[in-house]
N, C-alpha and C positions, 0 to 999 in steps of 0.2 A: 638444519641445512643438509641436504643429501648431495653427496659427491657423485657425479655421473660415473658409471662403471667403465665406460669406454676410455675415460681419462687414464685409468691404470694401464690398459693395453697400449694407449698412446705413449705413455712414459716408457714402458718396456721397449716399444719399437724404436723410440728416439735413442735410448741408451744402447740398444743392440746395434743399430746402424752406426752410431758414433764409435762403438767398440770395433766394429768391422773396419771402418775407415782408418782409425788410428793404428790398429794392429797391422794393417797393410802398409801404411806410410812409414811406420817405425820412426816417428819424430822423437828425438831425444833432447830437444831444447828444454832447459830447466827453468821453471817459474817458481822461484823461492820467495814466497810471501811470508815474512817472519811473523810467527805467532798466529797467523790467520788459520792455517790448516789445523794446528792443535786445538785452537779454540772451537772451530766448527766440529771437529771430530768429537771433542768432549761433549758438546751440546747435543748434536744429532746422532752420533754413534754411541756415546757413552751413557748420558743421562736418560735419553729416550729408551734405550734398551733396558737399563736398570728399572725404569718406571714400568715397562711392560712386564719385566720379571716380577715386580711387586704385585701387579694386578693378577698375574698367573698364580702366585702363591696364595693370595686371598681366595681366588676361585677354587683352588684345590681344597683349602680348608672348608669352604662352604659347599662341598659336595662334588667337586670336580674330579675327573679321572686322572690316572697316572700320566696320560698323554699331556694334560695341562701342566703337570709338575715338571715333566722333562722339557716342555717348551720353555717354561720359566728358567730352568737351569741353563738352557741354550742361550737365552737372551741375557742372563746374568753373566755367563762366561764371555759373551761378545762385548757387553758393556764395560766390564772390568778391564778386559784386555785392551780395548780401544782407548779407554781413559788413561791407563798406565803407559801404553805405548805412545800416546800423544805427549805425555810428559817427558818420557825418555828421549824422544827424538830431538828435543830442544837442548839436550846436553851435548857436550863436545864428545864426538866419537860414539854417540848413542844410537846411530842408525841401525846397527846390527841388533842391539838390545831391543829397540822398539819393534823391528821387524820380527824378531824371534817371539816376543810376547804376543804381538797381534796375530801372527800366523797360528800360534798355539791356541789362542782364544777363538779364532775362526774355525779351527779344526774341532775343538771341543764343542763349540756351539752347533756346528753341523751334525756332529754325532748325536748330541742330545735331541736336536730337532728331528733327526731321522728315527730315533727310538720312539719319540712321542708320536710321530706320524704313523709308524707301524702299529703301535698300541691302539691308536684311534681307529685305524682301519680294521684291526682285529676285533674291536668291540669289547675290550676289557672293561668290566664293570667298575664303577667307583666304589670304594669301601668307606664306611662310616665308622667313626669312633673317636675317642678322645685323643688318640695319638697322632692325628693328622697335623696339628701345628708343629709338633716335635719333628715329624717327618720333613716338613718344609724347612725348618731350621737346620736340621742335619744335612739335607741335600744342598741348601744354599751355602752352608758353612764348608761343605766338601768342595763345591765348585770354587769358592773363594780361596780355599787352601791350595787347590791345584794351580790357580792362576798366580798366587803369591809364590809358590814353589818354582814355577817356571820363570818368574821374574827374577828371583834370587839366583837361580841357576844361570840365567843369561848374564846377569851382572857380574857373576864370578867366573864366567867363561867355562862353565861346566857343561855346556851344550855346544855341539858343533855349530860353526857359523852358519847363519841363514842368509846374510847379505854382506858382500864386500864392496865398498864404494868404488874400488879400482877394477874389480872383475865382474860385479853384478851379483844376482841371486845365486845361491848354492843349489845343488841337486836336492838336498834335504828340504829346503823351503819349497821348491817346485813340487816335490812329492806331497808335502803337507797341503799346499794350496790346491793341487789337483784333486786330492781326496776330498777336501772340503767342498770343492765345486760339485763333485759327483753327489755327495751326500745332500747338499742343498737342493740340487735338481730333483733328487728322489723325494725329499720332503715336500717340495713344491708340487710334484706330481700327485702325491697322496692327498694333500690338502685340496688341490683343485678337483680331484675325483670326488672327494667328500662334498665339495661345493655343488658339483653337478647333481649329486643325490639329494642334498638338503636345500639347495638354493639359499644358503645363508650368506649374507654379506660379509660376515666375519671371516669365513673360510676363503672367500674370494680375495679380500684385501690382504689376508695373511699369506696367501699363495703368491700374490704379486710382490709382497715384501720379500719372500724367500727367493723369488726369481731375480729380483734386483740384487740380493745378496750374492747369487750365483754369478751375475754379471760383474759385481765388484771383485769376486774371487778370480774370475778369468782375466780381468784388467790387471790385477796385482800379479797374476801368473806371467803376463807379458811385460811387466815392468822391468826396465833395465837401469833406470836412473831415477833417484828420488826427486820429485818435483816436475817430472815430464808430463805431457798432456794425458797420456794414458793412465798415469798414476792419479791425476786429478779426476779423470773420469771415474776411476774405481772409487775414489773417496765420495764423489757426488752420488754415485749409485748407492753407496753405503748410507749416506745421509738420507736419500730418498727412501731407502728400505725402512729406516726408522720411522719416517713419516707415514708410510703405508701401514706399518704395524699399528701406529697410533690411530690411523683411520679405521682399522679393523675394530679397535677398542671402542671408538666413538659410534660405529654402527651398532654395536651391541648395547651401548648406553641408550640409544634411541629405542631399541627393542625393549630394554628393561623398563623404560618410562611408560611405554604403551601397555606392558603387562603388569605394571605396578610392583616390580620386584627390584632387587639390587642388581648392580652391574655384575657382581661375581656370580649370583644365582643365574642370570641370563646366560653368561658364558658357560657355566657348568652345565646348563641344560643343553647346550649345543653339543657337548661331548658325551652326554648320557647315552646308555644303550637303549635302542628302540624297543627291544623285546621287554626289557625291564619296565620301561615306561608303559607299555601296553598292559602288562600284568598289574601294574599299580592302578591304571585307569579302570581295569575290570574290577578290581577289588574295592575301589572307592566309588563305583557307580551306584546310583540309587535304584536302578532298574535291575531285574534279574537277568543275568547273562549265562546261558547254558551252551556248552560246546559238546557236540556229539560226532561220532565217526560215521563212515559210510553205512554201517549196519544199524545205526540208530542208538548205539551204546553211548551213554553220557560219559564224557572224559573230563569235563571241567564244570564246576558249579560254584558260583561266587557267593559271597556272604549275603547279598540282597536276595538271592534265590532261597537261601536257608530261611531267612525271615519270612519270605512270601509264602512258601509251601510248607515250612515246618520240618523238612528233612535236613539232616546234617550233610556236610560234604561227603563223609565216609559212606552214608546210607545211599546218596544219590549216585556216586560214581559206580559205573557198571550197569545201572538200571537202563531200561528201554525208554528213550525219549518219545517214540511213537505211541507206546502204551500209556505214557503219562498224559498225552494230549487226547488219545482216542477214547479212553475210558470215561472222559467227560462228555461224550456224545455230542461233539461239535461237528455239525454236518460239513463245515468247511475243512475239517481236519481228519476226515475218515481216510486214513492211509492204510491200504491193504497190501501194497507191494513191499518187497524187501530189497535190501541192497541199495546200490546207488540210484536205481530208478525211483526210489521213494522220494528223493529230493525234488523231483519234478512234479510231485503231487501238490506241493504248496502253492497257493496263489501269491503272486508278487505283491509287495507293498505291505501296509499295516492292515491287520484284520482284528475285529473285536470278537473275543471268544469268552466262554464261561468255563473257568477252571476250578479244581477242587483241592483244598488244603489237606494235610495229613489227618485233621480231625473231622473230615467230611464236610466242612463248610465250603460252600461255593462262593466264588467272587468273580466279578467281570474283570477282564484284562484285555490289553491291546498287545498283539504279538507280531513280530517281524522276523522272518527266517531268511538267512543268506548262506551261501556256501563258498568255500575256497578250497584250493587244491593243497593238500598236505603231503608230508613225506611218504605216507602209506596209503594215499587215496584221498577222496573228497572228505572235507570236514565241514560240518554245519554249525552255524552260530545262531541262536535264538535269543532275541531280546524281548522280555516280557515286562510290561508296565501295569501295575495294579490300578484299576479304574474305579475302585470302590468309592473313594472320596469324590472323584470327579462326577460319578453318576449321582451321588447324593447331592452334590452342589447343583447339578443340572435339574434334578427334580425340584429342589428348592427354588431355583430361578423360574421354572415353569409355573409353580404355584404362585410365586410373587407376580409374574406377568399376568396370570389369570385374575388375581385379586386386583391388580392395578387396572386392568381393562374394565372390570366391573365398576371400580370406583370412578374411572373416567367417564363411563357411560352414565352413571348416576349423577356425577357432577355436571356433565354436559346437559342432561335433561333438566336438572335444577336451574342451570344457567339459562337455558332456552326459556323455561317457564318464567324466570325472573325477568328476562329481557322482554318477553311479551307483556308481563304485568307492568313493567316500567313504561313500555310504549302505550299501554292502555291508560295508565295513570297520566301520562303526558297528554294523551288525546283528550281525556276528561278535563284536565286543567286548562288546556288550550281552548276547549269549547266554552268553559265557564268564563275564562278571561275575556274572550271575544264578545260574549254576551254582555258581561259587566261593562266592557268598554263601549257598549252600544254600537258594535260593528253592524254594518248593514246585513240584512238577512240573506241576500244572495251569496255573499262571501262566506257566511257562517255555514250555509247548506253545502257549498262547494267543499269546505274543509271537512264537514261531516263525511261526505262521500269519499274524499281522499283518505281519511283515516280508516274508514271501513275497508276500502280496497287494500290499504297497507296492512291492516291488522289481520286480514284474512288471506292476503296474497292472491286476490282475485284479479282477473284481467279487466273486467269492466263492470259497470252497474249503474244504478240510478237511485235517486232519493226524491221524495215528494210529500206533499200534504194531502190529506183526505178532506174534501169539502162536500157539502150536501147541496144538491140542486133544489130548485123550487118544488120539483116533483118528489123530493125525498130520496132520490137515488144518489149514491155516493160516486164521486168522480175523483181522479188523481191529477193534482197539479204537479207537473215536473218542476223541481227546483234546481237540480243539477244532474248532469250525465257525464260519466267517465268511460272512455273506451280506448283500450290499447290495441284493438284489433280492427275496429271499423275503419272504412276508408274515409277520405275527406268529406265526401258528400253525405255519408251517414252521420258523421260528427256534426255537420251543419244542421241536419234535420233534427238532431237531438240536443241542440244547444240549450242553454238556460232559457226558461220562459218566465216572463214577468207575471206575478200573481194576478194582477188586475187586468193586464192586457193580453196575457198568454191564453192559449187554448188548453182546455182540459181534455183528459182522455177517460173513456169508459173503462172501468175495472173489469177485465175479462182475461181468459186464458189462465195461465199460471198465477197471475196476480190475484185472481178471484179466490184462489185457495187461501191466500192470506186473509182476505176479507171474511171468508166464511168461517175459518178456524180461529181467527184472532190469536193464533200462535205462530211461532216461527215454522216455516215450511222448508224441508230439505228434499230436493230432487237431484240425485246424482246420476239419474238416467232420464232426463226430461223427455227424450224422444219417445219413451214408452208411456207417457202420461196421457190419459184420455182427454184432459182439459186443454192440451196444447192446441193452439189455433194457428200455428205457423209464424214465420218471421218475415219482415220486409225483405225485398230482394237484395238490398245492399247491407243487410244486417249480418254480423259474424255469427257463426253457429254457437249454440249453447250446449255445452257438454255436462255442466253441473249447475244447479241453481239453488240459491238460498234467499228466502224471503223473510224479512224481519219487520214485524208490525210495531208501530209506536203507539202505546196505549196510555191513556190518562184516565184514571178512575174507571177502568174497564171499557173505555170508549176508544175506538180506532181513530187516531188523529193524523197518522202518516205512515209511510212504509219505505223500506229500502230493499232493493233487489241487487244481488251480487251474483256473478257468474264466472264459471271456468276457473275454479281453484284446482290446482294440479292434482292434489290428493283427494278432491271431493270435500263435501261438508259433512259435519257430524254434530251430535248433540253436545259433545264436549266443547266444541267451538262456539256453539250457541250460548252455552252457559258462560263461557269466557267473555262473550260480548255483551252480556246483560247489563253490567254497570254503564257501559257507554250507550246502550240502547235507552236505558232509563234517563241518562243525561240528555240525550237528543230529544226524547219525548217531552221532558220537562221544559227544555228550551223552546221547542216548537209551540208548546201550549202557552208559554210565557209570551211569545211573540204575538199570539192571537188574543191575548187578554189586554183590556184597557189599562189595568194596573199591573202590567207584566213585570215591572222591575221589583215591586214590593213582594208580589206573590212568588216570583221566580227566585228571589234571594232566599225566602224562607224554605222553598222546596229544594233549592240547590244546597242549602246548608244541611238539610236533613239527608239529601242524597249523598252529599259529600261526606257526612259523618258515617253513613252506612258504607260508603265506598272505602273510606279510610279504615274502617273496622275490618272489611273483607281483605283489603290490601295488607293490613298488619298480620292478619291470620295466614295469608298465603305467602308472605315474604319474610316469615320469621327466620328462615335459614339463609337469607341473602345478605349476610353481614359484609361481605366483600364489595358487593355492588353499592351498598349504602355508603361504605367507606370511600369508594371511588366518587360517589356523588358529593360526599363531604369535601373531598379534595378539590372537586370542580368548583364547589361553592367557595372554598377557601381561595382558590385562584381568582374567582370573580371578585371576592372582597379585596384581595391584594391588588387586582387591576383597578378597582374603584379607589383604593387608597393611593395608588400611583397617580391616577387622574387628579385626585384631590391635591396631592402634593404638587403636581405640575400646575394646577389651577392656583394654589396658594403661592407657589414660589416663582410664578411667571414674572418676568421683568416688565411685561406689558400689563396695563390695567384691563380688568375684565369685569363687565357688568352682566348680570343675568336678569332678564325682564320677561314678563308674561306677554300674552298677545295684545293686552290693552296698553302696553308700554310702561307699566309700573315696575320699578326696580324691586327685585326680590332677593338679590344677593350681590356681593361685590368682593373681590379679592384684596389682599393687602396693598398691592401696587396701586390700584385705583383710589383706594382710601388715602394713601400717602400723596398721590398726585393731586386729588381734588381737595384734600384737607378735611373730609368728613369722617365721622365714625360710622360703623356699620348701621347702628340704629338711626342715625340722622339721614343717611342716603336711602335706606330701605323705605319703600312706600312712595318716593317721589316719582313723578312722571318723567320719562326720559327727555321729553321736550323742554322741561323746566331747567335742564342743565345745559341747553344749547343757547348760543347767542341769538338774540331776536332776529338779527339780520340774516342768520343762516337757517331760519325755520321755513323758508319758502318751499323747498323741495323735500323737507324732512318727512311729511306724511306719506308721500309717494314712495320714498326710500324705505320707510317702516313697513309699508304694505308689501313691498318686494321681499323684504326679509321674512315676513310672515308666510309668503308664498314659497319659501324655500330657495330664493335666489341669493347667492353670495354677493353682498353689496359692500362697495368701498366708497368712502367719501371723506372729504376734509371738513372739519367743523371746529369752531371756537367754542370751547367748553368752559362753563362758569365754575370758578373755584368757590370754596366756602366764604372766602374774604371778598367776593364780588369781582375779582379780576378774572381775566379770561386767558386761556392757553390754547394754542393751535394744536389740534390732534388729528391724526389719521384714524378713521373709524372703520372697522371691518365688522359687519354684522351678518349673522346667519341663524337660521332656524335649526334647533338641535333636538326638539322633542315636542310632545303634546303640551301646548300652552307654555312653552319655554324657549327663549331665544337668548342669544349670546352676542355681546358687542365687545370688541377688543379695541382698546384705545392706546395709541402710541404718540408721545409728545414729539411734535415735528417743528418745535420752535427753532432749534438750532439748524434744522435742515432748511427752513424757510430763510433764516438769516444767511446761511451759506448760499442759497440760491440767489438772494438779493445781492450778496457780495459778488457772486459770479456775474450777475447781470451788470453790476457796476464796473467790474473789471473788464468785461467784454466791451462795454461802452467806452471805458478809458482806452482800451486797446484800439478801438475803431478811431477814436479821436487822435491818438498818438500815431497810428499807422497811416490813416487816410488824410488826416489834417496836417501832416508834416510836409514841409516844402522840400525836404531831402528825398532823393529817390530811394524807395524801399521795395523789396521783393521778399516774398515768402516762398521757399523752394522745398519740394519733396526730395530728400537725398537719395531715395531708392529709385525714383523714375526720372529725376531732374526736371519735373514739371514745375512751372510757375503757378503756384496755387493762388496767390493773391499779389496785387500790386496797387500802389496808390496813384493819385492823379499826377504827382510829380514824375513818376516813372513813365506814365503814358505820354506826358509832354516831352520828356527827355528822349525816349526811344522813338517817338513819332508814330506809335501804334494806338489804336483805340483800346480802351481799358479791357473790354470784353475779349478782343483779339489777343491782347497780351497775356491774359489768364489762360488762354488755350495753348500757348507756346511752351517750349522747353528752354532751359538756360543755354543749351548748345546752339540754339538759333541766334543768340546775340553774342556769344563768346567766340572769338576767332580761333581759340585753341581746338585741337582735335578732340573728339568725344572721349577717347581714352585718357587724355591729359585732364580734361574737365572732370571726369569721374574720380580720377586720382586726387585732385584738389578737393572735391566734395567729401571724399573719405577722410581727408585730413581735418576738414572743418567739422564733420560729424563726430570724429574722435577727439575733438578739441585739442588737436596737436598744433593747429595754426588758426589764427583769427583774422589776420590782415593779409590781403592779396592785392597784387597789381595785375590788372588784365587790360585787354583791348576789346571793347564792345562795339558791335556793328549796329548802327541805327537803321531805321526804316528807309532812310534816304540813301543808304549804302556807305555813309561816312563812318570812318573808324575813329573812335574816341578812346583816349586813355582814362581809365577809372581806377580809383582806390575802393576796395570792397572790404567792409568790416562785417564779419559774420559771427553770429552766436547761435547756439542751439536752443530750441523750444521743445518742451514735452507736452503735447496736446493729445489727451485721451490715449495715452500709451504709445503715441507715434512721436518720433523725433523729427522735427522740422528745422530748417535753417532760415533765420531771419538775417537779411543782408541790407546794409546801408551803403549806398553807392554815391561816390563823389566824382565829378568830372574834373580831372587834373590834367587835361590835355595841354592847356596853356602853361601850367607850371612845369610839366615834363619838357615841353619845348624850350622854356626859358632855362631850365636846369641844363639841358643839352647844350644850349648856346653858351652858358656860363662855363661848363666843363670844357667845351672846345676852346673858349677864350683863355681859360686858365692854362690849358695845355700849350696853347700857342705862346703865352707869356712865359711859361716855364721853359719852353724850348728856346725862346729868344734869349732869356737870361743865361741859360746853359751855354748856348752857342756863343753869345757875346763874351761871357766870362772865359770860356774855353779858348776862343780865338784871340782874345786880348793877351793871354798868357805868353804866347810865343814872342810877339814883338817886345813885350815888357821884359821878358827874360833876356832878350838881346840888349835892351837898353841898360838893364842892371849889369849885365856882363861887361858892356862897353865902359860904363862908368866905373866899375870896379877895376878894370884894366887901366883906365886913365889915372884913377886914384893911386894904383900901385906903381905906375910908371913915373908919375910926375909929383908924387907926394914929397915935399921938402925941396923940390926944384923950382916951385913957383912961390909967389908971395903968400903970406898967411891968409889973406882974403880969398885967394883962388882955392886954397886947400879947404877952406870952410865951405865955399860954394859947392865944390865937388862932393864934400861929405854930405851936405844937405841934399844934393841931387841923388846920391846913392841911397840915403836913408828914405827919401820920399819914394823912390822906385820900389824899395823893399816893402814899404807900407802899402803902396798900391798893389803889389803882388799879393800881400796878405788879404787885402780887401777883396780882390778878385776871387781868391780861394774861398773866403767866407761866403761871398756871393754865390759861388758855384755850389757850395755845400747847402746853402739856404734854398736854392732852386731845386735841389734833388731830395729834399726831406720827404716828400710824398712818395718817393720811390723806394721806401725802406722795405725790410723783410716782413713776412707775415707774422702776426702776433703769436707768441707761444708763452708757456709758463716760464718766468724769469726769476731767478734768485737774485734779488737786489743786493743781498749781502756780498755776493761775489762781485757784482757789478761795481759796488762802492769801493771794495778793496782794490780792484783793478784800476779804478780812476785814481785813487790815492797813490798807487804805484807809479802811474804815468806822471803824476805831479810831484814825485818825490824830490826832484832837484829844486823845484820852485819852493816847496814847503821848507826844505832844508836851508835854502838861501835866505828866506825871510825869517827863519827861526820860529815858525808858527806851530803851536800845539793843536793837533787835530784829534778830536774824540768823536765817537759815534755809538749809537744804540744798536740793538739787534734789528736787522732789516727783514721785511716780509717777502713772500713770493707774490708776484703780480703777473697779469697777462699783458705782454708788450713786446717791443723790439729791444733786445739786449744792447745792441750797438748804439742806438739812439739814446737809451736811458743812460748809458755810460757817458755820452756826450753831455747830457743834462747835468749829471753830478760833476763832471769834470769842469764845465763852464762856471757853475755856481761856486764850486770850491775854489777854483782859480781866482774868481772875482773876490771872494772873501779873503783869500790870502794876499792878493794884490793890493786890496784897499784896506788892509789891516793896519792897526797902529804900530808904531815903531817899537814900543816896549810891551813885552808879554802879549803878542798877538795870539788869539785863540779862535778856533772854529769848532762847532759841534753840529753833527748831523743826527737827526732822529726821525722816527715814523710813528704815526698813531692811527688806529682804525676808527673811522667815523662812518657809520651806516654801511654802505656798500663800496666805500672807497678808502684808500689810504692817503693820509696827509703827511707828506715829507717836508722837512724844514732844514735849512742850512743857516745857522746862526753864527755871526762874528761880532767882535768888539772893535770894529774899525771906525772909519770916518763918518759913516752914516749917509743917508740920502734925504734931502729935504722933501716934505710932503708934496709940494707942487710938482715934483718930478716923478712921482710914483708911477704914473701911466706912461710918461715920455720915455723912460729908460727901456721899455720893452719894444720901442719903435726902431725899425731898421736904420742903421747909420747914425743913431743918436749916441753921443758920448758927452757926459756932463763935465768930466775933468779934462784938464789940459793934457795934450799928448806929450808935452815936454816932461810932465810929472809921471803919468801912467801910460804905458803902452796899450794899444788896442785899436780895433777898427770900428767899434760901436755896433757890432752885429752879434755878439755873444749871447746877450739876453733875448734878442729877437729870435735867434735859432732855438734857444731853450723854449720860448713860448710856442713856436711853431711845432716843436716835437711834442710838448705837453698837450696841445690842442689835438694833434693827430691821435694821441692816446685817449681822447675824450675827457681831458682833465682841464684844470684851471691853474693859473699861477698869479701870485700877488706878493707884495712886499710890505713889511712893517719895519719902520726905521726911525731912529732918533739921531740927530746930528751929534757927532763926537761921542756917541754911546755905542752904536752898532746897528746892524741891520739883520733881519731874519727874512729869508726868501722862502715862501711856501709854494708847493705845487701838489696837486692831487692826481692820483692814478686810480681808476676803477679796479676793484678786486678781481673782476673777471669771472668769478665762479657763479654769480647770479645775474650778471649783465646779459 
């Protein structure tokens, strides 16, 4: 990572501005951070400086100059003083001791840095020897001794005070810090000047470090109180100075890695003397370097020059450089002038010359001359490089290039010959193959001419047979014409002519030369030939002509004419074509013979043997081409093997049969499918394997296959065991007398198609035969895709018109609302809907819609069943309205009756209170009965009011029935205590319901159990058990029990089985319980045995899955 250089200047600017501001404001507020300042000073001012001193010492030992050693001493002095001072300042009364030690360390550090900077600027050479490690040890020991002595003197008050907390710094301290500041600034200037010369990052960052040290000294100079802002600024500048010195070391580390040397060697190189480095470079150079003065006198001569010319340095010094180069008679170096003007006689740049050694041997060299101004005039430097080895290598490369070019030409000629021989061999094999295959003669002659034009690179030509007329004259039958130059009309005039129906031409002009000589004729300038009779108007010009006669037993039976080869024709080309000419002549003769095949085969075998012998002789050196051909054949064999593997491993059955329909081969799949072995199925006619009922169109399909038409058909194929299997058959013609049939078992596909047809028929019956209204809807467009007759009847539209409509046409909701509901149905978030649909008559009907999704060929459709519930909705509305009116009546009646009843009770209680004991006993009894009846009537009205308001309860929420039960027991605590009843219960669950009403259920049932309990050891137990999606609660007692005939009656309003004189009550407690349980979608029942006890059960849905 490279640190931007501007960051160093930015840091200097920030600290300089801060120093100016704080010095102007003179803020003396003290920030005493215990142990923080000493810790930071030891880390950044002490340890970093000692580390830099360690690097400087190693650098000096590895070849560094004295400047590096004094820099190390300065850093060591600074690091030791800062570290010791940071420790002393923490002691009581140690401010003066710390200030004395640190100021002394700053002073010695500035002195050592100034000495090192001056030595570096003076160019003092480094010295080498075994004593350098001892020098470093002695110097660093001396610096350490000085700092230790100053420390001991300060601790023993042997030095004048540097700092008094009550009066501030002393004059001695100010003088020391002022001197240190000046010396650090001088050192910074020297190092920055060196940076401008060398552009070394090390000197840049070290100069910034010294500048920050100067700012620190100035800050300490203005310090009046320890811990003031300007003191902290000085410490921060000192810390940053250590970091910048570390940055200088890191910049050299990067340079060392690039050069492949150690860090110490890289830093030592920065302080090395440039002149010494130049001399070392000259002495270690592999080229001769000669320095001469303005008069041409040699003043320096390196060791490479000694080896090159053979003269020692003592012999060469003082000799004339111009004589050294002129006596070798180099025209480029004929220098006749003397003095400084002689320098201008040299050509600029590198020049090649021929020089002479001391033993008279000459050698080629490359020389470059440059001049520079010296202390006593111009100095010339000549660098000479011996080119003997390079010239030898260049000569060898030239010889190798020439040999390579000759080899390439020979190989190219051999390859061209091989290519032509290969083309010739292929043409012969193609002609023989076509003849053996009984190809028609017109095609064969056309290929003859194409091969001739290709082998000779001719533009056009002709080929024909020689026939004899009745008068004995020879005429030419044109069999084929090729022209790359003729226009369309000319090509039409020279098109192929049938032998029996075409016209013949008289042999004249250049053609007659072939007839007369019976030898190949070459005319490379036919325009000068006396036999030329001219060309048709639209015929292309002939610039060169080659006539090739086809001879059989010395008799001319045909000829070929070729024209316009770019390089003309020659006898070598004629000899090259002779094997093909012989092949053509043999084939032409064979076509004219009645027994052409037998005779042609014998002649072709003989010609082929002769041709193979010639080809073997001519292609003995073509091993590479033969190898390529072998590779091609190998690739062909591999291709055939792959085809065979595909044929054998195919999952479909494959039969191969000839043009008569006879099976010639079969793969493993077909043998496994039909149950035959290969020997059993081979030789059978393909129609024998087809079901008799499927043979009707088979001959026509077989004929289509033979004609090359790809044919597909379904057939039932006979197995070996006589059964039949449905197959899809694909047949095609693949070669001469070879056809292929591919069989695929489609039994499962036919079964699936039949199942699909049955399912479609079942769907039609279920959809269209249903009396319920059914619609099939596209959720993307809301189109009604299908509807049944019931839908047509319900909506009042014709079925065809209904299928053209959208669901938005019958649903009274807005389109956006309808599409929102459709999306819910498609996502299967909702299946049941209540809508209002509009009929064709305009009537609005209430409907229930049950919707499910169907996946039809990748499309999601909605199937809806629609029920007309208009009458039910109206009846429910009437019932709800009636129930509300009844509840309202019961509420109003019970509420309005309470006031007069309260007055009656109050009046009777007042009469009882006023006249009790003043009337006779019978009157007191009547008054008591009247008061008691009024109280019971009031309780009855309150229960009636509660019963009427049960449907107005809170919304259901998650209820902890454990807490509800405990609250109910708390409410009944007095009753339970009065009866002496033992109540136990199990752990209760959480359910969805109304907590207040559930508390009333528990309270009423437990109160009844306690009230109707036995007199001795009454017990009540409450429990709950999960059954399916509901909880079954039970309240069990060991009381008087309930007869079975009253199990249903006890839940009816105002029904009370026991006498009121024995048990209090209004007869509405269980009726209220039943009403609450039913509101929670539950059930309530009782199991009881007289004098044994009763158990009341009620169920509440769990609520999580309902």
